[in-house]
Structure formats: C-alpha cells, structure tokens
N, C-alpha and C positions, 0 to 999 in steps of 0.2 A: 667757066669752070665745068669740065666734063666729068661726070661720075659714071663709073662702070658698075653695073649691078650684076653680080655673079649669082645666077639662080633667078634671073628676071622673069622667067616664064612661070614660076611658081606662084602660090597664093599671095604671099607677102610681096614678092617682086613685082607682081602685076599692079598692086596698089601703089607701090613706090613709083612706078613708071606713070601711072595715071596722075598722081599728084605732080610729078615733075613736068609732065606734058601740059597740065593746066597752068602751071606757073612759068612755062617757057625755059625750064632748066635743060641744059645740054646733057644728054645721057647716051649710053650704049648699054647693051645687055647681052647676057649669054643664055643659051638653052642647051639642054643635053639631047633631047629627041625631037622636040617640036617648038618652033619659035612662037612668040606671042604676036600681038597686033603690030604689023609693020608701020602703021600710021603714027605710033607713039615713040618709036626709037629705032636704032639700027641694031640688028641681031647678029650674033656670032655664035656658031656652034662650038662647044667646049666640053671636054671631059677633064674635070679638075684632078683626076688621078694622074694626069700627064703634065709634069712640071715644065717640060720644054714648050708645050703648047700654051701654057699659061703665060710664060714670059714673052713668047712671041706675040700673043694677043695684047698684052700690056704695052709692048713696044709699038704695035699697030695703032691702038686706040689712043695711047698717051693720056690716060685720065689723070686728074689731080687727086681723085679719091676712088677707092674701090669699096663697095658695100657687098660683103659676102653673106648672102642670105640663103645659102644652099642648105638642104637637109637630106642627108642620105640615110636617115634613121639609124639603125644599128650597124650599117655597113661601114666598118672602120676605115676602109680605103677611101671612102668619100667624106664621111663626117669628120674624121680625124686627119688622116693623111692628106686629103684634098685641101682642107683648110690650112694645113701646115704649108703645103706647096704655095698656096695663095699668099700666105704671110711671108714666106721666103722671097717670093718674087717682088712683092711690094716693098719689102725692106731693101732689096738689092737695087731697085730702081728709084727709091726715094718717093714712093707714092703713099698717100694717106690711106688708112684702112679703118673701116667700121665692120666689126665682126659680130654677127648675131648668134648668141648662145641661148641656153635654155635653163629653166628651173630644174630640169632633170639632172643637173650636176649636184643636187642636194638630196639627202636621204630622208629627211623628215624625222630622223631618229633623235630623240632627246630634245627636240625643239620643232617649232612649226614656222616661226617667223625668221626670215633670212634677209639681212641687209647686204650691202656691197662688200662688207669686210669679212663676211663668213667664208670659211674655207670649204671648197667642194668636197663632197664625200659620196659620190654616186653609187647607186645600187644596180643599175642596169647597163648593158653594153652600150646603149645609146648615150646614157648619161656619162659613162666613162669616156666615150669618144669625144663628146662635147667638152668635157673637162680637160682632156689632153689637148684639144685644139686651143682652148683658152690659154693653157699654160704656154704653149708654143707661141701664140700671138703676143702674149705679154713679154716674153723673152726676146723675140725677134723684132717686135715693133712696139717699143715702149711708148710711142706717141699714138698708138691705136686706141680706139674706143671698143671695148668689149661690152656688148649689150645683152643682158639676160632678159628673157621674156617668158611668158606662160602660154596657156592655150589661146590660140589666135582665132577670133570669131569675126564674121562679117559677110553681109550681102548674100547669105545663104549658101556660100560657095566653100566654106571651110570643111575640112574632113569631119569636124565635130557636128556641124549642122547636118551634113549629109548622113551621118550615122544616126542621128535622131530620127530623120525621115525614114531611113531603112528599117530601123528597129520597130518604129510605129507601124510600118506597112507589113512587117513580118518577112521582109526579104533579106534580113540579116539576123543571124543568131548572136546572142550575147546579152549583156545587161549594162546599165549605167550604174556605176558604183556610188553608193551613198557615203562611203568613208574615204573617198579619194578627193582631196580638197586642193584647189588651185585658185589662182587669181586671173581669170580670163581677161584678155585685152581685145579691144576693138581694133581691127586691122588698120583702119584709117588713123586712129590715134597713134598706134605704133609707128606707122610710116611717117606721120608728121613729126614725131619725136626723133626718128632717125635722121630726117632731113635737117632738123635743128642741130643735132649733134655734128652732122657733116659741116654745116655752115659755120659752126663755132670752133671747128678743129679740136673738139673735145678729146681728152685722153683719159684712160682709166677704165674702171668698171662701173657700169650703170645698170640699174634695174628699171625696166619699163614694162609694168604689168598693170592690170586693172585694179580699181579701188576695192572691189568686193571679193571676199574669199567664199567660194561656193564649191559644193561637191559636184562631181560630174552629173549626178542625177538631178540635183537642183538646177544646174545650168541647162540640162536637157528639158526640164519642165518649162523653163523660161522660153527656150527656143520653140517648143511645141505650142505654147500659148500664143507667141508672136505669129506663128505660121498657121494658126487655126487647127492645130492637131490636138486631139484629146490626150492630155498627159497620162490618163489611165492606161493608154496603150503602151507606155514605155515600161519595159522590164527593169526592175531594180535588183541590185545585188551588192555584195560587199567584197572589195578586193581582198580583204583579210581572209575570206572564205574561199577565194578562187585559186590560191597558190600561185597566182601570176606575180612575177617580180615587179618591183617598183615601189616608190615612196607613197605613203598614204597622205600625209598632210604637209604640203610645202607652200608657204605663202611668201611671195617676194615682197619685201618692203621697198617700195619705190619712192618713199617720201623725199629722200635726199636728191634723187634725180628730178622728181617733179618740181622741186624748188627752183631748178635752173631752166625749166622748160616753159614756153608759152603754151604749147599743146597740152590740153588737159587729159589726163588718163582716167577716163570714166569707168565706173563699175558696171558689171554685167547687167544689174537691175535697171540701170539707166539706158545703156545702149541697146538692150533688148526690149526696151519700151515698157517697163513695169514700175517705174518710179515717178 
C-alpha cells in the first residue's frame, strides 16, 4: 500500500516518512520549495493551490491513501482551499484521506475541554481556514479521518522549541504566555497514531494530543530545562494583555481516540523528560 504524504518536507511530514522508512512502508511525498531526504521516499513538487496538478500527481503516484499534513498558517488559499482541492481529488479518484487539523478550530470561550463531538468556533483566520477545510473534507470524503492535534514538539526542531532558544538568547522579541493553555504532543507519538489510523481505514473525527495541559510558558520552561537553558531567561507575558487574537485555554480531550490506539499519547512532562 502506497501512502502519499502531502507536506512531507515539513516537521510532521518528516517524522511520518522516518517511521515509514524504518518499517518498510511504501510512500511518496510532496514539497513546495525544497524536497527532503531522497533516501527515504520519492519526492514530487506540488502547489496545492492548483487542483489540476493535484489530480495529475494522484494519477501518477496512484496511492491508496493520502495524508494531508500541510500547514499554510493563515493563508486561506493554502490552508483552506488547498486542502479542499486535495479532498475533491481524493474523492473523485476513490483514494483514502487522512486530514490533519488543529485545536485552533476552537475558541476556548465558555469551556476549555473539547472532545470530538464539539462544534468548531474559531477566533483566528488560521482557525477559520482549518475549520473550513474540516467541513469540506467531511462532506466530500465521508470515509476520511479528520485528526485534530495541538502544539507539536520534538527533536528540538519544532517552531516552539526554536522559539524558546531564540527568546532565551535574546535574538527574538516576544514572550511566552502564561494564560495560553494547550495539550502539546510529541511528534513521534502523533506520527505513530496517524499511521495506525491509516492502517485501520478509520473514518470520522479524532483528537490526537498530549496528556498534559500546559501554558506556553510552562512548556517553554520544560524545553529550557531539557536543553540546559536557564528558564529565568525566558520572558513571560499574558495573551490577555497582548491584544493578539486567539483562544486562551483549549484542551483537546483525546481519551476516545487513545482507546483505539496502540501508540501512547504521552504528556509533555514525560516526553520532555521531567516525569
């Protein structure tokens, strides 16, 4: 079974390919500007804003499953329209789809805990784009798996880990918010869970996030301690005082999804080495 990873050169895509290569899975992957390691898969340049090229690539690769792990941030043409183009093409060609979404589809207003049955109510352009993509995937591909996740951490290569280093070194301005709470997930755990969902032909909405709810500042402190950085160097602040848009407290409840997985979704205190 060949799986095509759209967004394979990104942080999550790289881990998906690493695990697939170790287990001898057949894969292909796409990149936008720079391919990843040629030793682990076959690479194809793709702009997912172009539906014609998406369909042509799917006909060339002929995968059984597509994993859409792209992230265009708040660029609607990538995050929403691009994922919709992918869903339309997989539906037309009868290809399975695993679509990775985000906890940004929730506002945190009136509640903090969100299970798979909660209705999206995004506050940001990124969250709105992700919510729109989810809706389209569920309508176009009822047999698809929509996987919501949270802040992805691992190997020192995530944007969150790089931010901690830059803030501590004084090469980046800003602060880590003490009132912005999420459920960080280890990239290897997330990738393993996604491969399980692929293999089981799972359909529906799934939450794959870590077991611990932490503020961005608390997470930063754990990263700093792991990496031998003095946590006192990390600037703290409150999102509520910053006037930046975004939810404050969004905790993905992954219990129902965890029950069907062999992969364990560890909490940040464990995978950052403090438990």
